[in-house]
N, C-alpha and C positions, 0 to 999 in steps of 0.2 A: 318407459316401454319404448321401442326406436324399430323400426321397420331395419331391417339390413342392406339395405338395396335402396332406400328408401332416397327417391328422384331429386326433390326440393333441397332437404337437410339431411347430411352424410351421418353416418351412424357415429362418425367421430365425435360430432360432436354434443350426440347423447351418452358418448361414453365420458366425456370431458366434465359436462354436468353431472353425470351421477357421480364421478370421482371429488367433486365439491360438497356433497349434500353428506352428511356423516350419516352412515349406517346405511345406505340406498344400494338399490341392487337393480342393476340394470337388466329388464329381458327383451333382449334381440328376436323382434317375430322375423317369421320366413315371408316376407314382402318385398315388394319392390315401389309400395302407395305411400304418401304422407298421409293420407286417411283412410283407413284400412273401410273394407266393404262387406256386409253377413255374408257373400258369396265366396269370400276364401278362406282358408283354412288357420290363416293367422286370428281369423276374428276368432272363434274359440277359445284359443290358446287368451287371449287379447281380454275377453270376458273373464276366465278363469281366475285369471292374478288377479281382475280388478277384483273379482267376487273373493277371493283370497288375505286378499291387502285390508277389505272393508270388513272380515270376520276378525281381522287382529290377528 
Protein backbone atom coordinates (compact mmCIF):
# COMPACT_ATOMS: atom_id res chain seq x y z
CA UNK A 1 0.00 0.00 0.00
CA UNK A 2 1.13 3.48 -0.79
CA UNK A 3 -0.46 6.90 -0.60
CA UNK A 4 -1.15 8.32 -4.06
CA UNK A 5 0.14 11.76 -3.17
CA UNK A 6 2.73 10.79 -0.55
CA UNK A 7 4.82 13.90 0.16
CA UNK A 8 7.90 11.93 1.30
CA UNK A 9 8.06 8.92 -1.01
CA UNK A 10 6.49 9.25 -4.47
CA UNK A 11 4.02 6.59 -5.57
CA UNK A 12 6.32 5.50 -8.38
CA UNK A 13 8.66 3.94 -5.80
CA UNK A 14 5.81 1.83 -4.46
CA UNK A 15 4.96 0.83 -8.01
CA UNK A 16 8.57 -0.14 -8.70
CA UNK A 17 8.78 -2.20 -5.51
CA UNK A 18 5.51 -4.00 -6.21
CA UNK A 19 6.72 -4.84 -9.71
CA UNK A 20 9.71 -6.65 -8.18
CA UNK A 21 7.60 -8.87 -5.91
CA UNK A 22 5.96 -11.90 -7.48
CA UNK A 23 2.15 -11.79 -7.23
CA UNK A 24 2.24 -8.41 -5.48
CA UNK A 25 -0.69 -6.05 -5.77
CA UNK A 26 -0.20 -2.37 -5.07
CA UNK A 27 -3.07 -0.59 -3.37
CA UNK A 28 -2.88 3.17 -3.94
CA UNK A 29 -4.52 4.98 -1.06
CA UNK A 30 -6.28 8.33 -1.42
CA UNK A 31 -3.98 10.32 0.85
CA UNK A 32 -1.05 12.70 0.74
CA UNK A 33 0.41 11.49 4.03
CA UNK A 34 3.29 9.07 4.35
CA UNK A 35 1.74 7.71 7.54
CA UNK A 36 -2.03 7.49 7.62
CA UNK A 37 -4.11 8.71 10.53
CA UNK A 38 -7.39 7.27 11.75
CA UNK A 39 -9.19 10.45 10.70
CA UNK A 40 -8.55 9.89 6.98
CA UNK A 41 -11.00 8.02 4.75
CA UNK A 42 -8.02 5.99 3.46
CA UNK A 43 -7.57 4.54 6.96
CA UNK A 44 -10.59 2.24 6.52
CA UNK A 45 -9.30 1.07 3.14
CA UNK A 46 -5.91 0.38 4.73
CA UNK A 47 -7.46 -1.62 7.58
CA UNK A 48 -9.73 -3.57 5.23
CA UNK A 49 -6.78 -4.46 2.99
CA UNK A 50 -4.66 -5.61 5.95
CA UNK A 51 -7.53 -7.75 7.27
CA UNK A 52 -8.10 -9.31 3.84
CA UNK A 53 -4.39 -10.05 3.47
CA UNK A 54 -4.17 -11.69 6.89
CA UNK A 55 -7.29 -13.74 6.22
CA UNK A 56 -5.53 -15.12 3.17
